[in-house]
C-alpha positions in Angstrom: -37.2 13.9 2.8 -34.6 15.5 6.1 -33.4 18.7 4.9 -30.2 19.4 6.7 -28.2 22.6 7.0 -24.1 21.9 7.2 -22.5 24.4 9.5 -19.3 24.8 8.3 -17.5 26.3 10.7 -19.1 23.5 13.2 -17.7 21.2 11.2 -14.4 23.1 11.0 -14.3 23.4 14.8 -14.7 19.6 15.4 -11.4 18.9 13.0 -8.3 18.4 15.5 -5.5 17.1 13.1 -3.7 18.9 10.2 -3.7 17.9 7.1 -6.4 15.1 7.8 -10.1 16.2 5.5 -13.0 15.2 6.5 -16.1 14.5 4.3 -19.3 16.8 5.0 -21.7 16.5 2.3 -21.6 14.4 -1.4 -23.4 15.6 -4.5 -23.6 12.6 -7.3 -19.7 12.0 -7.7 -18.1 14.4 -5.8 -17.5 15.2 -2.3 -16.9 18.5 0.1 -14.4 18.1 2.0 -13.4 20.6 5.0 -9.3 20.7 5.8 -7.3 22.4 8.6 -4.0 22.8 6.8 -0.2 24.5 8.0 3.1 23.7 7.0 3.6 21.8 3.8 2.4 18.8 2.4 4.2 16.3 0.1 4.6 16.7 -3.8 1.5 14.8 -5.3 -0.4 14.0 -8.3 -4.0 13.6 -8.6 -4.0 11.7 -12.0 -7.0 12.6 -14.6 -8.6 14.4 -11.5 -9.1 18.0 -11.2 -9.4 18.9 -7.6 -10.9 22.9 -6.2 -9.5 24.5 -2.9 -11.9 27.0 -1.9 -10.0 29.5 1.5 -12.6 29.6 3.9 -10.1 31.3 6.1 -6.6 32.3 6.3 -4.7 31.6 3.0 -2.5 28.9 1.2 -0.3 28.3 -1.8 0.2 25.5 -4.4 3.7 25.3 -5.7 3.6 23.3 -9.5 6.8 22.6 -11.2 7.2 25.6 -13.1 6.0 28.6 -10.2 3.4 28.4 -7.7 -0.3 30.4 -6.8 -1.3 31.6 -3.6 -4.9 31.3 -2.5 -6.5 34.1 -0.6 -9.7 34.0 2.0 -12.8 34.0 -0.6 -10.8 32.7 -3.2 -11.0 29.3 -5.2 -8.7 28.1 -7.4 -8.4 24.6 -9.6 -6.0 22.3 -9.8 -5.7 20.6 -13.2 -5.5 16.2 -12.9 -2.2 15.4 -13.4 -0.4 18.4 -12.1 2.0 17.8 -10.1 1.8 20.0 -6.8 2.8 20.9 -3.3 0.1 22.4 -1.2 0.9 24.4 2.1 0.4 27.3 4.0 2.5 30.0 6.1 0.3 29.3 9.1 -3.2 27.7 9.8 -5.4 28.0 7.2 -9.0 26.6 6.6 -9.9 24.5 3.5 -12.7 23.0 1.3 -12.0 20.5 -0.9 -14.0 19.6 -3.9 -13.3 16.5 -5.5 -14.7 13.1 -7.2 -15.3 10.3 -4.5 -12.2 7.8 -4.3 -10.0 10.2 -5.9 -6.4 9.7 -4.8 -3.0 11.5 -4.3 -0.1 9.6 -5.9 3.4 10.9 -4.5 5.4 12.3 -6.6 8.5 12.6 -4.2 10.5 9.8 -6.4 10.6 13.2 -9.3 12.2 16.1 -6.7 
């Protein structure tokens, strides 16, 4: 068996695109993804799928139809499946996402 440490800083330094998650690990039916964000993402949902945001650097916000949360470096937040959401960052932030394999975003822009 091969044992390999995943260096998150090295993985992040290889990411050049914003809002483009890269899978860095898997366990059971879940994927760990790294993403760099800045500015606004679109309104969307993850029907039936909870999603975890862990802020590694900077801070991010997630707007909901009835409020918003701020997630700072060293904090995590679990978005419940089906919640209409719009993630955003006022300046570049580095995030780890944990979500089931095959999770997709359902466009929610029609309900704005």
